[in-house]
N, C-alpha and C positions, 0 to 999 in steps of 0.2 A: 536580566533577561538573557537567555542563551542564544548563541548564534545559530542561524539556520544553515543546513547542509543540503546541497543540491542532490536530488535522488532521481532515479528512473524506475519504471516498473520492469523488473526482470522477468516476471511471469506469474501465472496463476497455477497453483499445484493443488493436488488433493492430499490432505493429511490422511494417510492410510489407516492409522489406528482409529481415528474418530470419524473419518469420512467427511470431514469439514474442509471446505476450500481455504486456501491460504494464498494471499497475494504477497509476493516478495519484492521489496524495494531494494535497489542497489545504490550505494553511495557512488556518485560519479567520479570523485577524486579520492577514493579510499577503498579499503577492503571490507567495509561493513555492509551487512544485509539486515533488513528489517522485515521479519515475517509478521503479517497481520491476518489473523483468522477472520473470515467474513462469511456472510450468508450466501446461499446458492444463487439468489437473484443478482446480488452485486457481483459475484464471481462471473456469472454468465454475461452480465453487462460489460464487465472489463474485458473478458476474452473476446466478445464480439467486436468491441471497439479496437482492440489490438490487432485482430485479424481482418478488420475491414468488412465484417459480415453485417449486412443490413437485414434485419428481421422483416417479415411481411408487415408487421405493425410495429410502431415505435415502442421501445421499452421506456420505462419511467424516466431514465436518465436522458434518453433522446428527447422526450417531451419537455423535460426541464430545460434542456439546452435550447430547444426551439423557442420556449417562452422567453428565456434570457435574450436570445437574438432578436425576437420580435419586439422586445422592449428597448432595443437599441443598445444593449450592453454586451460586453464580452468578459470572459473570465481571464484574469491575468496570471493567476497562480493559485496553488493550493498548498497549505502548510499543515503538516501533522505536528501539532504543538504539545499534546499532552497524552500520557498514558496513565490510566488509573485502574488497577486490578485487571490488567490485560485488555482494557477497553481503550481504543485509540480515538482521540478527538482531533478534528481538523478545522481549518478555516478556509473558506473560499473567498478570494479577493476579486473584485470587479474593477473595470476600467474607470469607474467614477469614484473610486476609493471606498466603496461599500464593502464590508466584510461580513460574511454570514458563517456562523458556526455550523458544523456538519459532522456526521459520522465520517471517519476516515475512509471507509469503503465507498461512500457516496461521492466524496470529494475526488477520490482516485478514479472512479468511473467517469466523472466529468473531465478530469485531466486527460484520461486516455482518449476521450473524444476530441478534445480541443488542442492537445499537444502543448498546453501551458506548462510552465515550470512546476515541478513537484519539489517541495522543500520539507525538511524535517528538522525540528529543533535538536541541537546537539545533546540536550538533556534527555530527550526521548531515545536517541541512539545510544547514549551512555547506559540508559536503564534497560532497554529492550533489544538493542542491536546485537548482532552476532558478527564475529570477525572471521574472515577467511585468511588463512595463511597463504604465502606465495604459492604453495603446492595445491591450494584449493581445499585444504582440510579446515573444518570448523574448529575454532578454539574460543574459549571464553574470553570476554573482554578483560582487560587489565583492571578496569575500574569495577570495584565491588558495588553492586547496585541492589537497592531494596525493591520490593514489590513483585517478587516472583520471577525475576529475569532468569534465575538459575533453572527453575522449572521449565521455562520456555526454551532454554538452550537444550535441556535434556529431551523435551518433547520434539523439538525441531531435529535434533540428531537422530532420534528414533524414526522420525518421518523420513529422513534421508537414507537411513539404513534399510528401510523397508519399501521405498518407492519403487514402482515398476514402470517401465517406459509406457505401458498402456494407460497409466494414470494421467499422462500428459496429453492425451487425445481430447479434443474439445467436442 
């Protein structure tokens, strides 16, 4: 079993070539970033939580969190534990030791609302993570990884090359 690495949400961006949102996780004690492509609803949910925006009616993640709280539970952490063909899988841990499998995007939307720790397995970071050099440039990881990570690096580099400041508006 690989060790878990502490992460934080660096932001939600728009992938210009595809128009698909990307949440970027940042390694707290290291140079790696983990881009996770997600749906519009999940991206909106994460952005609202990060910016403290309360919609007129609760979003699905707000409802889920309300149910968790009404049941007397709290979320203690989320872990991005697996990536299969660019699909990220996570687990949500509760204060009673219950663990529920989830899409990474849903787990991150809940983490953004609760402030609970976000962890990522080092195996996932080795496979799909990107490394920033000290000068902020992207470089490929030293570890050769299967499963399309090289294509993800190229796609993320292309995204960074074509991103416009207006793309960061919520």
